N, C-alpha and C positions, 0 to 999 in steps of 0.2 A: 415471430417465435422461431422460425426455421434457422434464422441467423444465429440465434443463441445456441441452439442445439449443435449447429455446425462448428461454431467458433469458441464456445465456452464449455469447459469440462473440468472436473476435479481430477487432480493427479492421483495416481496410485501411490502407495507407500514406496514401492520400488523406484518409481519415477522421481519422487521427492528426494530419496536418498542419492540417486545418480546425479541429480541437479545440484544438490548441496555439495557433493564431493567434487564435481567439476568446478563449481565456483570457489570452493574453499582453497583449491590449488592456486587460484588467481589472487584472492584477497583474504583468505582465512575467515570468510563470512558466507552466509547462505544466499547472498545476492546483493544487488545495488538498490538503494532506497532513496527516494526523493519525494518531495511534495510539489504539487502544482495547483494552479487555480483554473477552474472551469467557469468561464464567464456565464452569467445569467442576467436576466432583466431585473431591475430593482423591484423588490417584493412589496415595498410600502409597509405600513404598519409599525407597531412598537419595536419589533425586533429587526427591522430592515438594516440597521447599521451593523449588526452582527455579521452580515453577509458582505460588508464592504471590506475588501482585503487591503493589504499594505500598498498595493499599486493603485488604489483608489477606485477599483471597479467592483461591482457586485459579482460574487462568485461562490461556488462551492470549493472547498479545499479538499484535495485528493492526495492520498499517500499511496505510492506504487512501489512494489518490490519486483525486480526482474532477476532472472537467473543468468547464468553465463552464456546462454543462447539468446538472450534478450527477450525471452518470453515472460509475460507478466504472471507472477506466481502468487501475489497477494495484492489486494486492492481494497482501500478503505475510502468510502465515498459518503460519509455521513456527517461532515463538519462544515460549519459556515466559513466563509472566506477569511474572517478575522482570526481564525484559530492558527496558532503557531505550529510549525512542523513538529517541534519537540513534544508539545501537548498531545498531538494526534498519535505520535509514536508511543509515548509513555503510557497511553491508555489503550493501546492496541493489543490484540491477542498475540501478535508477532513479538512484541516486546516481552510479554510474559513468557512466551516460549523460549526466547533467547536468554532471559534472566534465570530461568530455572534449568537451563542447560539441556532442555529436551531435544533441541535440534542437534546437539553434539552427540547425545547418547543414541540417537536414532541411526547413526551411520558409522559409529566407531567400531 
């Protein structure tokens, strides 16, 4: 638990604004985003194949957003390995925030 307290914390609103401004000068977006697979042992059972990703290994699919300083600012870790990056993104809170323009209005 000490590791969590030491290395994981929520950003303040001011920190979020500063990070978005820094990254938007590079790419016009609030960060860089990608999906990756975290390997796991085969689960067995009826839903086992849901966790078999495109590379043929059992995994969780993770979506990560990092800022201009390469710090992780958004992490989604609740999808089976077969999920496509676009599905994870389209159903994320981050997507909703971007679609509604909330991230733009927070620092303009």
